[in-house]
Each structure stands twice: as C-alpha cells, then as structure tokens.
C-alpha angles and dihedrals in degrees: 000000000000108000099177091223113155094008128112126186118199129182133202123212099269099082115359090156091066091048090053090050090051095046092047091049089051092044094234128118119244110262114248122255133151113227114183141153125233124225092267093049101261115147113238121197129187120180104211101194137046119277097173109147091353130138101241127200119189115197120201130136134211102256144100108014091010096181089053091049092050094048089048091056093047094046092047091049090050092046092051093044094056089042088065100254110174097220131002122203123187113210108202108169089184108033111226116247091004091149092059093069102127144031098256097164139019116296092002116149124234093224096172087064090050090052090051090052091049094053093047094046089051089060105263114162099185139015128210119190139155132235098344113211088233124017093215088075085082087066091058089073132074091197126071116283121196110200109196126197132227089204098096091051090046092050091049089052091050094048090049099045107029139055104242094212090064101048139094123187113224131195113211090212139014092255091067095047093103092055094047096046090050092055092042091051093049092048093042093233138125125278134212133174142196124233107211135190121204127205091194138344114304092008119099117200103184137006127193122193119222115193143036115289106148114138092359132119103247121209114195112207128196140152096240141012114204114156089356089224092131095044092048092047091047090049090052092050091047090051090051087049090061106256118161094226139351128219130174126211121190135166101219115040101194091160099182130172113358094348096120091048090047092051092046093052096040132094090254116120091199141353108215115199135169124240095248080119126035110273105169093103093043091052090049091051101042124040092201094067118098125179132217114202114231094173090104091057094051092044090052091049090053090049093048092043092050093051095042093247125147116269096193090093088069091061087074107022139054112230119236 
C-alpha cells in the first residue's frame, strides 16, 4: 500500500496536466509551489510547504517555452536542495535539447551535455526521462538516469486495436530500426524501413523503402514527431507501395509549425502519440491525433523509486 509519506511531487508550468494524472494515480496531492514570471521574463519559484528530509520529485517536460521549463526545473531543484530535501529527482519525459547530443559539425555545441551539467549543479540526485533521442545522453550524467520506454504502452495499444496478422512495423529512417525491430519481434510481425537522404535538417530529399508492405496495415514508429515531414512523406510512399492503411505511433508529439496541417492532409489514418507533452489543444485541432496515457508508467516509477524497488520491470510491462 502506497502511503505517500515523505514524498513530495512538484510541477512546473510546462505540463501540469501530466503531474495531476501522476499525483492522482499515486493518491497524493501535488505539493504547493508558486511558479511565476517577472516582467523581464525571469522565472520566480517559491516552495510553500516544508520539504525537509522529503523525497522530492519535480515534473516538467521539454516543450513550449523550453528555456523557461528548463530554468524552472533547475530553480525548483535548487530551492528544494537548500530547503534540506533528502533526495531530489527531476522527471523530464521529453529531455530538453536531446537532439543536440553530439558535435556533428565544426563549432557545434553539445547542448544536451550542458543541460546535464545544469541539472547536476542545481542539486539533482536522480533523473527520470522517456525515450531519449540518443541513449548516450545517460553518459553525460554522474547521477543515476532511468530511461523509460513507451514501447510497452505502444505494444499494448497495438494488441488492443489491431489484428496482428495484418500489420507491418515500419521505421521511417535507419536510425529508428532498432526500436522498430524490437517492437516487431515482440509482436511477432514483419518489419520494414526507409533509407532517407537529407539535403539539410528537417528536409528530406529521397526515401527508399526496404521490405514487403503490400496489402498490409503499416504502423510507422518513431521517438518524436516535430514538423511531421518525414512521417507524412513515409506515409505517402507506403500508400504508393500498396498498403491497406497507414498509422504512425510516436512517443513525443512535438507537432510544431505546420505539423497538424501536414498530418490532416497526409495519407495517415491516425497519428498516435503519448502525453509526454500536452496534447489537449492538438487533439481539438486535428481529428487524426490520438493520445496514449503514460502517466501510470511515471507514477509507478515514482512509487518504485521511493521504496527502493527495481524499475527495470517497467521496460517490458505496463503497470496496472
């Protein structure tokens, strides 16, 4: 029985809806904190209840005004640290600046490493995130990092809503092949992938399909959908290759710029995303968006972390 004694869950302004889902699942109220912005844009945080010797969890995600969200987390960690919290865990479902994880051209920064340093310097003892864009980001930290996967929730959704004999799992690029093959193996279905060439970032010049998809229901899987250009182009190619229907399933639905318009006009039947980012507005604007709730996974991770239990079981199973 989870009592909630000695645990405090705080939220920044980026995704309070997810924090509410997690707190409700755990049966504890959200801890009180005032998070405001001054006239010149400085984030101001005031923790309005005692956290002395408590196990503190701070939930914020990398979306919207991402720099504000990141500063809120760092300031809240620092505020709890100097208020004598026993342990502080940052829960960042979408890790900020995760795509800037390597020096891919001259004089390029490795901003994900900078973010890791900021969190640690603030006083963070533990980080929980989901479907990191690149696993090596875990190595940027000297504190424990638990990387959760949306895969069990996605597999549960596929088993519930699709006939497995009809589907093929498709990766929109070679980089996501490992994710797609893992899902295909666990479902016992076929797998295909696209090889793509880019002229510049966010602009795909050519895509080549490898695998048999004719008359199948294709499910494109990826870690994040930003402008959705790649997913929509892949859906178009799959339609031309003779698939019956095309769906897309991504963990982080960033959906910036013309993404919703692109999805609405594309060959996609549905774009299925998790609620690592707020999706209420996107669902209202686009009928093709469907949301999988991962609040139960994050809640169970908090419970297991608080009681010192292993979280590795959640890499393969959805908690009930």
